[in-house]
VOVOKE-288862 format. One line per 2 residues: their letters; for each residue x, y, z of N, C-alpha, C. Coordinates in nm, 2 decimals. Each point is the difference from the previous one (the first is absolute). Layout:
BEGIN
A = X/Y/Z/X/Y/Z/X/Y/Z | ...
This chain:
BEGIN
XX = 2.53/1.54/0.24/-0.03/-0.09/-0.11/0.09/-0.12/-0.02 | -0.04/-0.11/0.05/0.15/-0.08/0.01/0.04/-0.03/-0.13
XX = 0.17/0.04/-0.02/0.04/0.03/-0.13/0.01/-0.14/-0.15 | -0.05/-0.15/0.14/0.01/-0.09/-0.10/-0.12/-0.02/-0.08
XX = -0.11/0.07/0.06/-0.13/-0.02/-0.09/-0.01/0.12/-0.06 | 0.05/0.09/0.00/0.03/0.12/-0.11/0.02/-0.01/-0.09
XX = 0.13/-0.09/-0.01/0.07/-0.06/-0.10/-0.09/-0.07/-0.08 | -0.07/-0.10/0.07/-0.08/-0.11/-0.08/-0.12/0.11/-0.02
XX = -0.05/0.05/0.05/-0.12/0.12/-0.06/0.04/0.04/-0.13 | 0.14/0.08/0.01/0.00/0.05/-0.15/0.03/-0.12/-0.09
XX = -0.02/-0.13/0.01/0.08/-0.06/-0.12/-0.14/-0.06/-0.04 | -0.09/-0.02/0.09/-0.10/-0.07/-0.02/-0.08/0.08/-0.08
XX = 0.00/0.13/0.02/-0.12/0.14/-0.10/0.11/0.02/-0.08 | 0.08/-0.03/-0.01/0.11/0.04/-0.10/-0.03/0.19/0.00
XX = 0.04/0.06/0.14/0.01/0.11/0.03/0.18/0.09/0.04 | -0.01/0.13/-0.02/0.15/0.04/0.07/-0.05/0.02/0.12
XX = -0.12/0.01/0.05/0.01/0.06/0.14/-0.14/0.04/0.07 | 0.01/-0.04/0.10/-0.15/0.01/0.08/0.01/0.04/0.12
XX = -0.15/0.05/0.01/-0.06/0.09/0.14/-0.10/-0.05/0.07 | -0.01/0.04/0.10/-0.14/-0.07/0.07/-0.11/0.11/0.02
XX = -0.07/0.02/-0.07/-0.10/0.07/-0.01/-0.10/0.03/0.16 | -0.08/-0.10/-0.02/-0.06/0.00/0.16/-0.02/-0.20/0.04
XX = -0.05/0.02/0.10/0.00/-0.11/0.08/-0.15/-0.02/-0.06 | -0.07/-0.10/-0.02/-0.10/0.01/-0.03/-0.10/-0.05/0.16
XX = 0.06/-0.12/0.04/-0.05/-0.08/0.12/0.13/-0.06/0.08 | -0.06/0.01/0.11/0.08/-0.11/0.09/-0.05/-0.12/0.03
XX = 0.08/-0.08/-0.01/-0.05/-0.13/-0.01/-0.06/-0.04/0.18 | -0.07/-0.11/-0.02/-0.10/-0.03/0.12/0.14/-0.03/0.10
XX = -0.04/0.04/0.13/0.10/-0.07/0.11/0.14/0.09/0.01 | -0.03/0.08/-0.11/0.15/0.04/-0.03/0.15/-0.09/-0.05
XX = -0.09/-0.05/-0.07/0.15/-0.10/-0.07/0.06/0.05/-0.16 | -0.05/0.18/0.02/0.04/0.03/-0.13/-0.02/0.15/-0.06
XX = -0.02/-0.02/-0.14/-0.08/0.13/-0.04/-0.05/-0.05/-0.17 | -0.04/0.10/-0.08/-0.02/0.01/-0.15/-0.02/0.08/-0.03
XX = 0.11/0.03/-0.07/0.02/0.15/-0.06/0.01/0.01/-0.15 | -0.06/0.13/-0.07/0.04/0.00/-0.14/0.13/0.05/0.00
XX = 0.11/-0.03/-0.09/0.11/0.02/-0.08/0.00/0.06/-0.17 | 0.05/0.15/-0.01/-0.03/0.02/-0.09/0.17/0.01/-0.06
XX = 0.02/-0.09/-0.15/0.12/-0.02/-0.06/0.03/0.09/-0.07 | 0.08/-0.02/-0.06/0.12/0.13/-0.09/0.02/-0.10/-0.12
XX = -0.01/0.04/-0.11/0.06/-0.03/-0.17/-0.02/-0.13/0.05 | -0.18/-0.06/0.02/-0.04/-0.10/-0.03/-0.09/-0.04/-0.08
XX = -0.03/-0.12/0.00/-0.15/-0.04/-0.11/-0.16/0.05/0.09 | 0.09/0.00/0.13/-0.12/-0.04/0.09/0.02/0.16/0.06
XX = -0.09/0.10/-0.01/0.02/0.09/0.12/-0.02/0.00/0.14 | -0.07/-0.10/0.07/-0.02/-0.01/0.17/-0.01/-0.17/-0.04
XX = -0.01/-0.05/0.13/0.00/-0.15/0.04/-0.02/0.03/0.16 | -0.08/-0.12/0.03/-0.03/0.00/0.18/0.06/-0.05/0.04
XX = 0.07/-0.02/0.09/0.11/-0.10/0.07/-0.07/-0.01/0.15 | -0.02/-0.15/0.01/-0.04/-0.05/0.16/0.11/-0.07/0.03
XX = 0.05/0.06/0.14/0.08/-0.01/0.07/-0.01/-0.06/0.13 | 0.07/-0.14/0.01/-0.09/-0.03/0.14/0.17/-0.03/0.11
XX = -0.04/-0.01/0.10/0.11/0.01/0.08/-0.04/-0.16/0.12 | 0.06/-0.11/-0.01/-0.06/-0.09/0.04/0.05/-0.02/0.16
XX = 0.04/0.11/0.07/0.00/0.00/0.14/-0.11/-0.04/0.08 | 0.00/-0.03/0.09/-0.10/-0.04/0.05/-0.05/0.19/0.10
XX = -0.11/0.01/-0.04/-0.07/0.13/0.02/-0.06/0.00/0.17 | -0.05/0.07/0.06/-0.08/0.01/0.13/-0.09/0.13/-0.05
XX = -0.02/0.02/-0.12/-0.14/0.13/-0.01/-0.12/-0.12/-0.05 | -0.04/-0.11/0.01/-0.15/0.00/-0.03/-0.08/0.10/0.09
XX = -0.10/0.03/-0.11/-0.14/0.06/0.04/-0.06/-0.02/0.11 | 0.00/-0.14/-0.02/-0.11/-0.14/0.14/0.10/-0.01/0.09
XX = 0.12/0.00/-0.06/0.09/-0.03/0.15/0.04/-0.23/-0.02 | -0.05/0.03/-0.10/0.04/-0.16/-0.06/0.16/-0.03/-0.03
XX = 0.07/0.03/0.11/0.13/0.02/-0.06/0.07/-0.19/0.05 | -0.04/-0.08/-0.07/0.09/-0.17/0.06/0.10/-0.01/-0.13
XX = 0.03/-0.07/0.06/0.15/-0.08/-0.07/-0.13/-0.05/-0.14 | -0.12/-0.08/0.04/-0.04/-0.06/-0.10/-0.07/0.14/-0.09
XX = -0.04/0.08/0.02/-0.02/0.09/-0.08/0.06/0.06/-0.11 | 0.16/0.03/0.10/0.09/0.07/-0.11/0.04/-0.11/-0.08
XX = 0.03/-0.16/0.02/0.01/-0.07/-0.10/-0.10/-0.01/-0.12 | -0.10/0.03/0.06/-0.12/0.03/-0.10/0.03/0.05/-0.09
XX = 0.01/0.12/0.02/0.02/0.15/-0.10/0.16/-0.01/-0.06 | 0.09/-0.09/0.00/0.12/-0.02/-0.03/-0.03/-0.09/-0.12
XX = -0.11/-0.08/0.06/-0.03/-0.12/-0.15/-0.05/0.09/-0.05 | -0.08/0.08/0.00/-0.11/0.13/-0.08/0.06/0.00/-0.11
XX = 0.15/0.10/0.03/0.05/0.05/-0.06/0.06/-0.06/-0.09 | 0.06/-0.14/-0.01/0.10/-0.08/-0.01/-0.11/-0.06/-0.17
XX = -0.17/-0.02/0.02/-0.05/-0.01/-0.06/-0.05/0.05/-0.12 | 0.01/0.13/0.12/-0.05/0.12/-0.16/0.12/0.03/-0.05
XX = 0.10/-0.06/0.05/0.10/0.05/-0.16/0.03/-0.13/-0.05 | -0.08/-0.10/0.03/0.02/-0.14/-0.08/-0.10/0.03/-0.16
XX = -0.12/0.05/0.10/-0.15/0.05/-0.11/0.07/0.09/-0.07 | 0.08/0.09/0.03/0.01/0.11/-0.12/0.07/-0.04/-0.09
XX = 0.13/-0.10/0.05/0.12/-0.03/-0.10/-0.08/-0.14/-0.10 | -0.10/-0.10/0.05/-0.03/-0.10/-0.08/-0.13/-0.04/-0.01
XX = -0.09/0.09/0.02/-0.11/0.01/0.00/-0.08/0.14/-0.09 | 0.00/0.12/0.07/-0.03/0.08/-0.02/-0.04/0.01/-0.16
XX = 0.11/-0.02/-0.15/-0.04/0.00/-0.10/-0.09/-0.04/-0.03 | -0.07/-0.13/0.04/-0.14/-0.08/-0.06/-0.11/0.11/0.01
XX = 0.02/0.09/0.06/-0.13/0.07/0.05/-0.05/0.07/-0.17 | -0.11/0.00/0.01/-0.08/0.08/-0.14/-0.02/0.11/0.00
XX = -0.02/0.09/-0.09/-0.05/0.10/0.04/-0.12/0.01/0.06 | -0.07/-0.05/0.03/-0.14/-0.03/0.07/0.01/0.01/0.12
XX = 0.14/-0.03/0.06/0.06/0.01/0.17/0.15/0.04/-0.04 | -0.06/0.15/-0.01/0.12/0.05/0.00/0.16/0.00/0.15
XX = 0.08/0.04/-0.06/0.11/-0.01/0.10/0.10/0.06/-0.01 | 0.06/0.08/0.05/0.13/0.05/-0.04/0.11/-0.08/-0.01
XX = 0.08/0.02/-0.12/0.11/-0.07/-0.05/0.07/-0.01/0.08 | 0.10/-0.11/0.06/0.13/-0.04/0.00/0.12/0.03/-0.03
XX = 0.07/0.07/0.07/0.12/0.06/-0.06/0.14/-0.09/0.06 | -0.02/0.02/0.14/0.12/-0.08/0.03/-0.03/0.00/0.18
XX = 0.09/-0.12/0.04/0.02/0.00/0.14/0.13/0.00/0.04 | 0.03/0.05/0.13/0.14/0.01/0.04/0.00/-0.03/0.13
XX = 0.12/-0.10/0.04/0.02/0.00/0.17/0.09/0.02/0.07 | 0.04/0.04/0.12/0.13/-0.02/0.07/-0.04/0.00/0.13
XX = 0.05/-0.11/0.07/-0.05/-0.08/0.11/-0.14/0.03/0.08 | -0.01/0.12/0.05/-0.16/-0.04/0.05/-0.09/0.10/-0.10
XX = 0.10/0.09/-0.07/-0.08/0.07/-0.11/-0.08/-0.03/-0.09 | -0.10/0.06/-0.06/-0.02/-0.07/-0.17/-0.08/0.17/-0.09
XX = -0.02/-0.06/-0.08/-0.03/0.11/-0.08/-0.05/-0.08/-0.13 | -0.15/0.06/-0.01/-0.06/-0.07/-0.11/-0.06/0.13/-0.13
XX = 0.05/0.03/-0.09/0.02/0.07/-0.13/-0.14/0.01/-0.08 | -0.07/0.13/0.03/-0.15/-0.09/-0.08/-0.07/0.16/-0.13
XX = -0.05/-0.07/-0.06/-0.03/0.14/-0.12/-0.09/0.12/0.13 | 0.01/0.08/-0.04/-0.11/0.19/0.03/-0.10/-0.05/-0.05
XX = -0.10/-0.07/0.09/-0.16/-0.02/-0.07/-0.04/0.15/-0.01 | 0.01/0.05/0.04/-0.02/0.18/-0.02/-0.05/0.05/-0.15
XX = 0.06/-0.04/-0.09/-0.03/0.02/-0.11/-0.11/-0.01/-0.07 | -0.01/-0.14/0.07/-0.14/-0.08/-0.07/-0.13/-0.01/0.11
XX = 0.06/0.02/0.12/-0.11/0.01/0.13/0.03/0.02/0.09 | -0.02/0.14/-0.04/0.06/0.12/0.09/-0.08/0.06/0.17
XX = -0.15/-0.06/-0.04/-0.09/-0.03/0.15/0.01/-0.11/0.07 | 0.02/0.08/0.12/-0.03/-0.08/0.17/-0.13/0.04/0.02
XX = -0.09/-0.08/0.04/-0.13/0.01/0.06/-0.01/-0.04/0.11 | -0.09/0.08/0.11/-0.03/-0.05/0.16/-0.16/-0.01/-0.04
XX = -0.11/0.01/-0.07/-0.09/-0.07/0.01/-0.03/-0.02/-0.15 | -0.10/-0.12/-0.02/-0.05/-0.02/-0.15/-0.12/0.02/-0.07
XX = -0.03/0.00/-0.11/-0.16/0.04/-0.03/-0.02/-0.11/-0.04 | -0.11/-0.07/-0.03/-0.04/-0.11/-0.04/0.04/-0.03/-0.17
XX = 0.03/0.02/-0.08/0.07/-0.03/-0.10/0.17/-0.01/0.02 | 0.07/0.08/0.06/0.13/-0.07/0.07/0.02/-0.07/0.10
XX = -0.12/-0.07/0.05/0.05/-0.15/0.10/-0.04/-0.10/-0.11 | -0.08/0.02/-0.16/0.02/-0.08/-0.02/0.12/0.01/-0.14
XX = 0.08/0.06/-0.04/0.11/0.03/-0.01/0.07/-0.10/0.06 | 0.04/0.02/0.16/0.10/-0.08/0.05/-0.01/-0.14/-0.01
XX = -0.18/-0.08/0.03/-0.04/-0.09/-0.03/0.02/-0.04/-0.13 | 0.01/0.07/-0.09/0.05/-0.04/-0.15/0.13/-0.03/0.01
XX = 0.08/0.03/0.09/0.18/0.02/-0.05/0.01/-0.14/0.08 | -0.10/-0.01/0.16/0.05/-0.16/0.06/-0.06/-0.11/-0.10
XX = -0.12/0.02/-0.06/-0.03/-0.11/-0.06/0.09/-0.06/-0.14 | 0.02/0.13/-0.05/0.13/-0.06/-0.11/0.12/-0.05/0.08
XX = 0.06/0.03/0.10/0.11/0.00/0.11/-0.01/-0.19/0.00 | -0.16/0.00/0.06/-0.02/-0.15/0.02/0.00/-0.11/-0.09
XX = -0.06/0.05/-0.11/0.00/-0.07/-0.14/0.16/-0.01/-0.05 | 0.05/0.02/-0.01/0.15/0.05/-0.06/0.05/-0.13/0.06
XX = 0.01/0.02/0.13/0.07/-0.13/0.10/-0.08/-0.07/0.05 | -0.13/-0.01/-0.06/-0.06/-0.17/0.04/0.07/-0.11/-0.01
XX = -0.04/-0.10/0.10/0.11/-0.13/0.00/0.16/0.00/-0.01 | 0.04/0.14/0.06/0.11/0.03/0.02/0.16/-0.06/0.09
XX = 0.06/-0.08/-0.01/0.02/-0.03/0.15/0.11/0.11/0.03 | -0.03/0.05/0.10/0.08/0.14/0.07/0.14/-0.04/0.04
XX = 0.10/-0.06/-0.12/0.11/-0.01/0.06/0.06/0.17/0.00 | 0.09/-0.01/0.11/0.12/0.08/0.10/-0.12/0.13/0.07
XX = -0.15/-0.06/-0.02/-0.10/0.13/0.07/0.00/-0.09/0.12 | -0.11/0.08/0.11/-0.07/-0.08/0.05/-0.08/-0.08/0.01
XX = 0.03/-0.13/0.04/-0.12/-0.16/-0.01/-0.14/0.04/0.00 | -0.04/0.10/0.12/-0.09/0.06/0.02/0.02/0.17/0.02
XX = -0.08/0.07/-0.17/0.02/0.14/0.07/-0.08/0.06/0.08 | 0.01/0.12/0.00/-0.06/0.11/0.08/0.03/-0.04/0.18
XX = 0.04/0.16/-0.01/0.09/0.05/0.15/-0.06/-0.07/0.12 | -0.12/-0.03/-0.01/-0.12/-0.10/0.14/-0.02/-0.11/0.06
XX = 0.07/-0.06/-0.08/-0.05/-0.16/-0.04/0.02/-0.04/0.10 | -0.06/-0.10/0.08/0.00/-0.07/0.16/0.14/-0.07/0.00
XX = 0.08/-0.06/-0.12/0.13/-0.03/0.07/0.08/0.08/0.03 | -0.02/0.10/-0.04/0.10/0.17/0.03/0.00/0.01/0.12
XX = -0.13/0.03/0.01/-0.07/0.08/0.15/0.01/-0.06/0.10 | 0.02/-0.08/0.05/-0.02/-0.08/0.13/0.00/0.08/0.14
XX = 0.08/0.14/-0.01/-0.01/0.10/0.11/-0.11/0.09/-0.05 | -0.05/0.02/-0.03/-0.14/0.06/-0.03/-0.10/-0.12/0.04
XX = -0.02/-0.12/-0.06/-0.08/-0.14/0.03/-0.06/0.04/0.15 | 0.14/-0.03/0.05/0.00/0.00/0.16/-0.06/0.07/0.09
XX = -0.02/0.14/-0.05/-0.10/0.13/0.05/-0.11/0.01/-0.05 | -0.03/-0.11/-0.11/-0.16/0.05/0.00/-0.11/-0.07/0.11
XX = -0.09/0.06/0.04/-0.08/-0.03/0.11/-0.18/-0.11/-0.04 | -0.01/0.09/-0.13/-0.11/-0.14/-0.08/0.01/-0.11/0.04
XX = -0.05/-0.13/0.08/0.04/-0.10/0.01/-0.02/-0.11/-0.14 | -0.12/0.02/-0.06/-0.07/-0.04/-0.10/0.09/-0.01/-0.12
XX = 0.02/0.15/-0.04/0.10/0.03/-0.14/0.14/-0.06/0.10 | 0.05/0.01/0.07/0.12/-0.02/0.05/0.01/-0.17/-0.02
XX = -0.08/-0.11/0.03/-0.02/-0.12/-0.02/-0.03/-0.06/-0.15 | -0.02/0.11/-0.12/-0.04/-0.07/-0.12/0.09/0.08/-0.09
XX = 0.09/0.10/0.07/0.08/0.05/-0.07/0.11/-0.06/-0.07 | -0.01/-0.07/0.01/0.09/-0.18/-0.07/-0.05/0.01/-0.10
XX = -0.11/-0.07/0.00/-0.10/-0.08/-0.09/-0.05/0.09/-0.13 | 0.04/0.14/0.03/-0.04/0.10/-0.08/0.11/0.04/-0.09
XX = 0.10/-0.03/0.05/0.13/0.04/-0.03/0.02/-0.11/-0.14 | 0.00/-0.12/0.07/-0.03/-0.13/-0.08/-0.08/-0.04/-0.08
XX = -0.08/0.03/-0.03/-0.09/0.05/-0.16/0.03/0.10/-0.07 | 0.06/0.09/0.05/0.04/0.11/-0.11/0.11/-0.06/-0.03
XX = 0.10/-0.05/0.03/0.12/-0.04/-0.03/0.01/-0.12/-0.09 | -0.14/-0.12/0.06/-0.01/-0.07/-0.10/-0.06/0.00/-0.13
XX = -0.09/0.10/-0.03/-0.12/0.01/-0.07/0.03/-0.06/-0.18 | -0.04/-0.03/-0.07/0.05/-0.05/-0.12/0.09/0.09/-0.08
XX = -0.12/0.12/-0.01/0.11/0.12/-0.09/0.08/0.06/0.03 | 0.13/0.01/0.02/0.08/0.06/0.06/0.09/0.14/-0.09
XX = 0.00/0.05/0.03/0.12/0.14/-0.10/0.10/0.06/0.11 | 0.07/0.11/-0.08/0.04/0.12/0.08/-0.04/0.11/0.06
XX = 0.00/0.02/0.11/-0.07/0.06/0.05/0.12/0.16/0.09 | -0.06/0.09/-0.06/0.11/0.14/-0.03/0.04/0.02/0.20
XX = -0.14/-0.03/0.07/0.03/-0.02/0.13/0.02/0.12/0.13 | -0.04/0.11/-0.10/0.02/0.12/0.07/-0.13/0.12/-0.11
XX = -0.08/-0.08/0.00/-0.07/0.12/-0.11/-0.12/0.09/0.04 | 0.12/0.07/0.10/-0.10/0.15/0.06/0.01/0.14/-0.13
XX = -0.10/0.07/0.02/-0.02/0.12/-0.08/0.19/0.05/0.01 | 0.07/0.03/0.07/0.12/0.04/0.05/0.10/-0.06/-0.10
XX = 0.00/-0.13/-0.07/0.09/-0.03/-0.10/-0.08/-0.04/-0.13 | -0.06/0.13/-0.05/-0.08/-0.04/-0.12/0.03/0.13/-0.01
XX = 0.05/0.07/-0.14/0.03/0.10/-0.09/-0.09/0.03/-0.10 | -0.04/0.15/-0.01/-0.14/0.01/-0.14/0.06/0.08/-0.07
XX = -0.06/0.00/-0.10/0.03/0.08/-0.17/-0.06/0.12/0.08 | 0.03/0.10/-0.10/-0.08/0.14/0.04/-0.13/-0.03/-0.04
XX = -0.07/-0.10/-0.12/-0.14/-0.03/0.04/-0.02/-0.05/0.07 | 0.02/-0.11/0.09/-0.05/-0.05/0.11/-0.02/-0.12/-0.07
XX = 0.03/-0.07/-0.11/-0.03/-0.11/-0.10/0.09/-0.13/-0.02 | 0.10/0.04/0.06/0.10/-0.10/0.02/0.05/0.06/0.12
XX = 0.05/-0.13/0.06/0.09/-0.06/0.10/0.15/-0.10/0.00 | 0.14/0.05/0.06/0.08/-0.08/-0.01/0.01/-0.03/0.15
XX = 0.04/-0.12/0.05/0.00/-0.02/0.19/0.16/0.00/0.01 | 0.04/0.04/0.14/0.15/-0.06/0.05/0.01/-0.07/0.14
XX = 0.07/0.00/0.01/0.06/-0.08/0.12/-0.08/-0.18/0.02 | 0.16/-0.03/-0.02/-0.05/-0.11/-0.02/0.07/-0.15/0.09
XX = 0.01/0.09/0.12/0.07/-0.09/0.13/-0.11/-0.14/0.06 | -0.09/0.03/-0.07/-0.08/-0.11/0.06/-0.06/-0.06/-0.10
XX = 0.02/-0.02/-0.11/-0.04/-0.09/-0.08/0.05/-0.15/-0.04 | -0.17/-0.03/-0.02/0.08/-0.22/-0.02/-0.14/-0.04/0.00
XX = -0.02/-0.13/0.04/-0.07/-0.08/-0.05/-0.16/0.04/0.06 | -0.13/-0.04/-0.08/-0.15/0.00/0.09/-0.09/0.04/-0.07
XX = -0.11/-0.02/0.06/-0.11/0.04/-0.08/-0.03/0.16/0.01 | -0.05/0.01/-0.13/0.01/0.18/-0.10/-0.10/0.03/0.14
XX = -0.09/-0.04/0.07/-0.10/0.06/0.12/0.06/0.06/0.13 | 0.13/-0.06/-0.03/0.06/0.09/0.12/0.04/0.14/0.00
XX = 0.07/0.03/-0.14/0.01/0.11/-0.09/-0.13/0.15/0.04 | -0.11/-0.10/-0.07/-0.13/0.08/0.02/-0.04/0.04/0.08
XX = 0.00/-0.10/0.11/-0.08/0.02/0.13/0.06/0.12/0.04 | 0.15/0.00/0.04/0.10/0.09/0.02/0.00/0.13/-0.07
XX = -0.03/-0.02/-0.09/0.00/0.16/-0.12/-0.09/0.08/0.04 | -0.13/-0.12/-0.01/-0.16/0.09/0.04/0.01/0.04/0.14
XX = 0.03/-0.06/0.11/-0.01/0.03/0.13/0.12/0.11/0.00 | 0.03/0.04/-0.08/0.12/0.08/0.00/-0.06/0.15/-0.03
XX = -0.13/0.02/-0.07/-0.04/0.14/-0.09/-0.12/-0.02/0.05 | -0.08/-0.09/0.00/-0.13/0.02/0.04/-0.04/-0.02/0.15
XX = -0.13/0.09/0.06/-0.04/0.01/0.14/-0.06/-0.13/-0.03 | -0.06/-0.04/0.13/-0.06/-0.10/0.04/-0.13/-0.01/-0.12
XX = -0.09/0.10/0.00/-0.13/0.00/-0.07/0.06/-0.02/-0.12 | 0.07/0.09/-0.06/0.06/0.01/-0.10/0.02/-0.14/-0.06
XX = 0.07/-0.16/0.06/0.04/-0.09/-0.02/-0.14/-0.10/-0.02 | -0.08/0.06/0.08/-0.16/-0.12/0.02/-0.07/0.04/-0.11
XX = 0.05/0.17/-0.05/-0.09/0.00/-0.09/0.02/-0.05/-0.13 | 0.13/0.03/-0.03/0.08/0.01/-0.15/0.07/-0.17/0.01
XX = 0.04/-0.12/0.10/0.02/-0.05/-0.03/0.01/-0.12/-0.12 | -0.21/-0.02/0.01/0.05/-0.08/-0.14/-0.01/0.04/-0.14
XX = -0.02/0.11/-0.04/0.03/0.11/-0.13/0.19/-0.01/-0.02 | 0.07/0.01/0.13/0.15/0.01/-0.02/0.03/-0.14/-0.03
XX = -0.01/-0.10/0.07/0.00/-0.12/-0.01/-0.02/-0.03/-0.16 | -0.12/-0.01/-0.04/-0.05/-0.04/-0.14/0.12/0.12/-0.12
XX = 0.04/0.09/0.05/0.09/0.09/-0.07/0.13/-0.07/-0.01 | 0.02/-0.02/0.12/0.15/-0.09/0.03/0.00/-0.13/-0.10
XX = -0.13/-0.07/0.00/0.00/-0.14/-0.06/0.01/0.04/-0.19 | -0.06/0.08/-0.03/-0.02/0.03/-0.14/0.15/0.02/-0.09
XX = 0.06/0.08/0.13/0.12/0.11/0.01/0.13/-0.17/-0.05 | -0.01/-0.10/0.13/0.07/-0.10/-0.02/-0.01/-0.10/-0.14
XX = -0.18/-0.03/-0.03/0.01/-0.08/-0.08/0.03/0.09/-0.12 | 0.00/0.13/-0.09/0.06/0.08/-0.09/0.19/-0.08/0.05
XX = 0.03/0.01/0.07/0.14/0.05/0.08/0.06/-0.19/-0.06 | -0.10/-0.05/-0.01/0.02/-0.18/0.01/0.01/-0.02/-0.20
XX = -0.09/0.10/-0.06/-0.04/-0.05/-0.11/0.15/-0.02/-0.09 | 0.11/0.04/0.04/0.14/-0.03/-0.12/0.06/-0.13/0.10
XX = -0.07/0.00/0.11/0.10/-0.12/0.05/0.02/-0.11/-0.07 | 0.10/-0.10/-0.02/-0.02/-0.11/-0.03/-0.02/-0.15/0.11
XX = -0.04/0.09/0.08/-0.05/-0.15/0.17/-0.14/0.00/-0.05 | -0.01/-0.15/0.00/-0.14/-0.08/0.00/-0.05/0.05/0.13
XX = -0.13/0.09/0.07/-0.03/0.04/0.07/-0.13/0.01/-0.06 | -0.07/-0.05/0.13/-0.17/-0.04/0.02/-0.06/0.13/0.07
XX = 0.00/0.10/-0.02/-0.02/0.12/0.07/-0.12/0.02/0.03 | -0.10/-0.07/-0.02/-0.12/0.00/0.08/0.04/-0.03/0.12
XX = 0.12/-0.13/0.02/0.07/-0.04/0.12/0.06/0.08/0.06 | 0.08/0.08/-0.03/0.10/0.08/0.08/-0.13/0.08/0.04
XX = -0.12/0.11/-0.06/-0.02/0.08/0.07/-0.10/-0.07/0.13 | -0.06/-0.12/-0.04/-0.07/-0.03/0.09/0.08/-0.02/0.13
XX = 0.11/-0.06/0.00/0.10/-0.01/0.11/0.03/0.10/0.04 | 0.07/0.11/-0.07/0.06/0.16/0.06/-0.12/0.05/0.07
XX = -0.12/0.01/-0.03/-0.16/0.04/0.02/-0.02/-0.03/0.16 | 0.05/-0.09/-0.01/-0.05/-0.09/0.12/0.15/0.00/0.08
XX = 0.10/0.07/-0.02/0.16/0.02/0.06/-0.04/0.19/0.08 | -0.08/0.08/-0.07/0.00/0.10/0.03/-0.04/0.03/0.14
XX = -0.03/-0.09/0.07/-0.06/0.07/0.13/0.11/-0.03/0.08 | 0.02/-0.13/-0.03/0.09/-0.08/0.05/0.20/0.11/0.02
XX = -0.01/0.04/-0.11/0.12/0.10/0.01/-0.01/0.11/0.11 | -0.18/0.06/0.00/0.01/0.10/0.04/0.03/-0.01/0.15
XX = -0.06/-0.13/0.03/0.00/-0.07/0.14/0.14/-0.01/0.03 | 0.11/-0.04/-0.09/0.13/0.00/0.04/0.03/0.09/0.03
XX = 0.03/0.12/-0.06/0.06/0.15/0.03/-0.06/0.06/0.12 | -0.15/-0.06/0.00/-0.08/0.11/0.16/0.11/-0.13/0.13
XX = 0.01/-0.14/-0.06/0.13/-0.08/0.17/0.09/0.11/-0.02 | 0.03/0.02/-0.09/0.17/0.10/-0.03/-0.03/0.11/0.15
XX = -0.08/0.09/-0.05/-0.06/0.12/0.06/0.00/-0.02/0.19 | -0.13/-0.10/-0.03/-0.01/0.00/0.13/0.14/-0.01/0.10
XX = 0.07/-0.11/-0.07/0.11/0.00/0.10/0.13/0.10/-0.01 | 0.00/0.08/-0.09/0.06/0.11/-0.02/0.01/0.10/0.02
XX = -0.15/0.05/-0.03/-0.03/0.16/0.08/-0.17/-0.01/0.01 | -0.03/-0.06/0.08/-0.14/0.02/0.03/-0.12/0.11/-0.02
XX = 0.07/0.11/0.00/-0.05/0.11/0.01/-0.02/0.04/-0.15 | 0.04/-0.06/-0.11/0.04/0.04/-0.14/-0.13/0.02/-0.04
XX = -0.01/0.11/-0.09/-0.14/0.05/-0.06/-0.04/-0.12/-0.10 | 0.07/-0.05/-0.06/-0.05/-0.12/-0.07/-0.03/-0.10/0.03
XX = -0.05/0.00/0.15/-0.07/-0.11/0.02/-0.14/0.07/0.05 | -0.10/-0.04/-0.10/-0.11/0.09/0.01/-0.08/-0.11/-0.04
XX = -0.16/0.02/-0.02/-0.11/-0.08/0.03/0.01/-0.09/-0.12 | 0.06/0.09/-0.09/0.00/-0.14/-0.13/0.05/-0.06/0.06
XX = 0.15/0.02/0.01/0.07/-0.12/0.01/-0.01/-0.14/0.13 | -0.09/0.06/0.12/-0.05/-0.10/0.08/-0.08/-0.07/-0.05
XX = -0.09/0.07/-0.09/-0.09/-0.08/-0.02/0.03/-0.16/-0.06 | 0.08/0.05/-0.10/0.05/-0.03/-0.11/0.06/-0.10/0.09
XX = 0.09/0.05/0.05/0.07/-0.13/0.12/-0.10/-0.10/0.12 | -0.11/0.05/0.04/-0.09/-0.11/0.09/-0.09/-0.07/-0.10
XX = 0.01/0.03/-0.16/-0.06/-0.05/-0.08/0.08/-0.11/-0.02 | 0.11/0.00/0.01/0.12/-0.13/-0.08/0.00/-0.12/0.13
XX = 0.05/0.12/0.15/0.00/-0.11/0.09/-0.13/-0.11/0.02 | -0.09/0.06/-0.04/-0.13/-0.11/0.04/-0.01/-0.04/-0.11
XX = 0.07/-0.03/-0.11/0.01/-0.09/-0.09/0.04/-0.09/-0.02 | 0.11/0.00/0.08/0.14/-0.11/0.03/-0.03/-0.10/0.15
């Protein structure tokens, strides 16, 4: 362990010693790791440390090892650190996140020290039942309500890792010519919709941690947090946990639930929001958000399982309406 970081960790956690217990996961494309550390004589028994090495990696699983890709990842880690330092504490109990403890950098290496969520949220799930899908949607609704109309200062001006401006290489690979010709318009409609919030930007199942009873969740991984329409998170999340037929069957019920929770989340807000107007606009944005993500997949990995009948049907409907 870097001795200067070790000194910082001990000071930040008021501990006399520390030990790396386990590597929770490696970071995408070989940019570092997330580890659990045990602490000695500290108010905290354990913490989670995200170690990031910003040297250019050549380990991208899909071969996208460009300078643009590297710079995007470097920027994402800078933004994630800023999120935890400046924005994270604004999250409420209804959109739980790990408490930020500290950050340290030296050269091209940086570390983020976070609360270990395992005590409250010990479960990581690979598939969800219907009630658990709603638990995650409730988190997203409360997150979007908390940050509605907030300027994404210090974050991505446009959140999500797949938005058009940051994916020119993948865009060039798209073979669907009508989608390619209308991609900029779809992107523009999403970016310029009246009601904007802060989106998580990578709201997949792997980034949610569940309580023992499955009724509460916390979210992690804020590399692509930034401004945008809340439907981007919702479309991406539902596509990550539901099959094509399930999306078709449950879309309306799940969107109804999301908007019910969003309305509840805004009840204590001081914003003067016409909720019916917001809901009408965002419901219209949902198929656009699905199509926008399909656009990314068709350039990045055309054989991806998320390119299914449901998303292609939505995409064709959107394209015919533009």
